[in-house]
N, C-alpha and C positions, 0 to 999 in steps of 0.2 A: 739538358739531357736530351737524348734521342730516344723515343719509345715505338716499339713494334706492337701493335694491338691486332690480334686474331687474324693475321694475314694469311689469306688462302689464294692460291692460283692454280687454275685447272689447265691442262692442254689437253683437249678432246675429254676421253672418259678418264685420263690420268691426273690424280690431284698431287701436284709437284711440291706444294707447299701446304700444310693443312693446319689452320687455325692456331699460327704460331705468334707467340706473344713473349717479348723480352724487352730490357731496357739497357741503354748504352749510356752509362753516367758520363757526365763532365769530367774532364780531366783524368779519365780513366782509359786504360787498353784493355778492349774486351775482345777475347779470342773467339772465334766462330768456327767449329769444327764439325766434322761429320765425313762419313765416307763419300765417296764419288757418287752424286746423284741423290745426296740426302737432301738438297734444296737450297744451300747456301747461295750459290749463285743467283738463282731466281729470287731469292729473298733480297739480296743485295740490289739486283735489278729494280724490283718493286719500291724499295728505300728510294732510289735515285729517280724513279719516274720512268725509266725506260720499258718498264712492263706493267700494266695496270693490274692491281689486284681486284680479284673477284670478290672479295671480302675484307674487312678490316682497314686499318689507318696506320698512317706513321705520324707521329707527334714530335714537335720540337719544342721544349720547354713548356708542354702541357697544351699545346695547340697545334691544330692541323698544319703539316708542313706545306709550304707555297712554291711555285715556281721560282720566285725571288730566293727562297730560302736554299732551294737546291741550286742554284746557280753560285751560291757561296760555298757548296759541298766540294770536298775534293774527293775524286772518283777514280780508283785504278781499276779498269775491267779486267776480267779474266783473259779476254781476248783482245790483245794490244791493238790500239788505235792510232798510231802515228805513221807519218809518210816517210816511207823508206828513201825516197829519192830527193827528200828536201834537206838542206843543212840544218842540224840541229837546232842551233841558236835562232834560226829563222821561224821555225814552226813553234817553239817556245814562246817566242814573242808574240806569235799570232795568237796561240792560245791564251796568253795573259791578256791580250787585248779582248779576247771574247769574254773574258771574266770581268771586263770594265777595267784593265789597267791601262795607265798610260804606255806608249810605246818605249818610254824612257825607263819607268819602273820596272816593265815586264823585262826589259833588256837586262837591267841590274840585277833583278831577282833572279833570273834565269843563270846569269854568269856565277852568281854566288852559289847556287845550287849545284852547278856543273863543277865548280871548284870542291865543293863539299864532296862529291863523287869522284874525283880526280880525273874528271873530264875537261877542265878548262881548255887544255890545248887541243881538244877535238870538237870544239863548239861550232866551227864551219864545215866540218865534215858530215856527208850525208849519212843518216842513219843507217842504211844498209853497210856501210863500211865498218861498222861495230860489230863486235861480238855480240851474241844474245845475252849475255850477262850485262854488257854495256848498254844494249838496248833497253834492258830492264830497268837500269839507273836513270836513263832519260826518261822512260815512262813515269818512274816514281817522282821524278824532278817536274813533269807535267802536272801531277795531282798537287803537287804542294806548292805550286808557282804563286798561286793568289792568296796565300795565308789563308786557308780554308777554315770554315766554321765549325765544320764536321768532316771526319776522314772515313771514308768507305773503300776498304783495300781488299781486292780478291787476290789471294795468292802473292803477296808483294815480295816475298822473300825467295821465290822461286828462281832459280839460276843464278843467284848473287853468290859472291865468293865471301869468305868470312870477313874480309876489310869492308865490302860494301854492305853486309849485313850491320855490322857495327855502327857505319855512318847513318845506315837507315834507322836503326835503334835510337842512336843519338837524336836525330831529327824528329822521330815520333815523341820521344820523351820532352823535347822542347815545345811540342805542340800541346801535349796533356798538360805541361806545366802550365799554359796559358789558358786551361779549361776546355781545350778542345776535346770532345767525345772521339774516340777511335775505334772502329769496327774492322777487323781483319781476318780474312781467312787463312788457313794454313793446315798442311798436312804434317808440318815439322813440328812434332809435338814437343819437342825439347825446347823450340823456341816460345811456344805458347806458354810452357811451364815457367820460362826464363822471364817473359815481359808481361804477361797478363794479370790485371788486377781481378779479372771477371771472365768467366766461361760460360759460353752458350753451344749446348750440343745438339744437333739435329741427327735423327734417322728416319729415312724412309719419309722425308717430308715433315715430320712430326718433332715438336720440341721434346727432348729426352729430360734435360735440366738445365739449369741456368743460376748464376747468381757468384758472389765474390768467392775468391779462394778460400777464405776461411768458412764461409757457409758451406761449401760443397765438400770441405774437409770434415767439418762436423757432423756432416750428414753420411759421410763414408762410414763403411764397417769399422769398428774399433779393434785395431790389430796391434798387437804387443809382441815385441821379442823378448825372450827369456833365455839366458845362457846361465848353466847351474852345473855343478859337480855332484856326482859324477855322471850322470846322465840324464836326458830330459824325457826318455821314452815313457815315462810314467804319466805325462800330461795327456795322453790319448783317454785315460780311465777317470780324468776329472769331470765332474758334472759340470754344465754351464761352459763348456770350452770347446769351442771348434777349433780343431788343429787343421793349420794350412801346411805346414811343413815341420818335420823333425828329423834333425841329422845329428846324432850323437848328443853334445852338450847342449846343442841349440834347437830352440823351437819358435815357430813364428804360429800365433793363435789368435781367433778372434774372440770377444768376449762382448757381452751386452750392456754391462754398466761398470761402474767403480766398485761397486760390492763384489761382482765377480772377480775383478781385478785384484782386491785386497784379498779374496780367499785363496786365489791361485799362488799369488805371492807367499802368504802365510804357508800354504802347503810344501812351496819350493824351500822356505827355510827350515821347515821341520824335516826335510828329506836331505840336506846337505848345504852347500855353499852356493849362493846367489851372485854370480859376476855381474849380470845385467838383467834389469827388468824395465823396460822403456816403451813408450807409445809410438808407433810408427807413424810417421806423419807422411801421408799419400802425397805424390806430386799430382799436378793437374792433369798430365799425361796418363798417369795410373786411375785416377778417377774416369777420365775418358774411356779407358779400355774396359773399367768395370762397368759402366752403364750402358755400354755398346755391345755387349755380349748377347 
């Protein structure tokens, strides 16, 4: 497990990350979300040791992370760092050797990853000859090359087409199946909702909330959908009911507890026919929007 404890980072008088604490469980994908300037990239750079934290610590399996630990991390920075005029395969081999791989192992692994991203026939091309989306694929391959023990990915899906997204998702799931903690930031909330076991939300450098999908959904407002005949307008007058929306036979309401839900259902049955009364399961993207308002 990767743990971030009370991380703080200032730039002059501006506090970019303010006492942030969260965990990235082993074998899980954790989505790291927030508006531009929320502090996600700064936090990732502190995890990787690119920036020094002014306070706090990064732990791996309960102990302070070391330089040797970080050498085994896979990191994809927000600002891409590959060499545009160098052949793709050559620089991947070079990067693999920096991670203490043999030249042969680095070449074999690089070719395997390029094939997975449909770039096997471009391996001798210079990076600058590729489209931006394909350059992104090579950057992802570089972060996965040495079979990392932890993955820290800053906007890994940016610029990828649906096929490349699926390939990336498959690779990430292979790593989590082996127990690797994965932290990735993204503005694509549909992907966060589809992929993540856990969510961490930052706003203006501070932690808003974090936890598993089930934990965050349990803490979200209890919303129900009610469909009745002949009309649902009467729910506006019911005690203990906060009406979110009413349109004809349909209503969406917030209730505090199961007792309120039972009272509303009893009232609905007394007034006519109940076609639907169900708890609305919020998506992670809806939770993000709710706590970020």
